[in-house]
N, C-alpha and C positions, 0 to 999 in steps of 0.2 A: 537231330532228326536224321532217320535213315533215307537214303535216296532210294526211290522206288526201282525195282528191277523191271527192265522192259526188254522184250526181246528185239533183236535187230534184224528184222525182215522188212525189206523194202516192198513198196506197194507194187503190185504186178507180179508177185512171186507165187508160184504153183506150191501149195502146202498140202499135207496129209494130216488128219486128226489123229494123235497118238494119246496114250495114257500119260499124264504128267507125273512128275516125280512126287513121292511120298514128301508130306510136310514135316513128319516127325518120326523118330525111331519107332518101329513096329507097323506103321501105317503102310497099306499096300499102295502101289501107283493108282492115281485116280483116273477113271475113264472120262471122256470128254462129255459124255451123256447124249441124249436124244438120238440113238442109233448112228452116232458120228464117227465111232472109231473106224479108221481107215478110209474115211470119205475124203475127196479131194476137193479143194477151194483155191481161188486166187485171193490174194490179199488186195484190198481197195485202199487201204491206208496203212500207215506205220502205227506202231503201238503207242497208245496214250495211257497214262498213269491209271492203276486200279485201286481199289482200297485194301486189297489183300496182298499185293506184291506177287501177282501169279502171272507175270509177264507183259501186264498190260492188256488194255482192251484192242482187238485188231478187228477192223470191219472186212467181212468176207463175202465173197459170192460163190457158192458152192457149184461143183459141176452138176449136182442134181436140181439146180434151178432156186435155191434159197439165197437169200441175203440177211445177214445179221452180224452182230459183233460177238466175238468169243475171247477168252483169255488166252494170251499168247503162249502159255506153258503147255498147252494141248496141241500145239502146231509144230510140225517138223517140215524143213524146206525139202522139196523134191529136187534132186540135182539133175 
């Protein structure tokens, strides 16, 4: 069994939505969807496993006022 790939982002971290890496050769980077590219959010939880191995699910509060889970591969930590 393959271990799930989880992003290592602590709860309370400022992140930005970015394109995730391609999954296979010839595929373009994957946008986060729903007009999220470049938007900021705060992580509320650390990642929990997902069925796809896309970094796990992270619960987020966005700067624009939304709360939801999203795949960790689409998140970049803001230093």
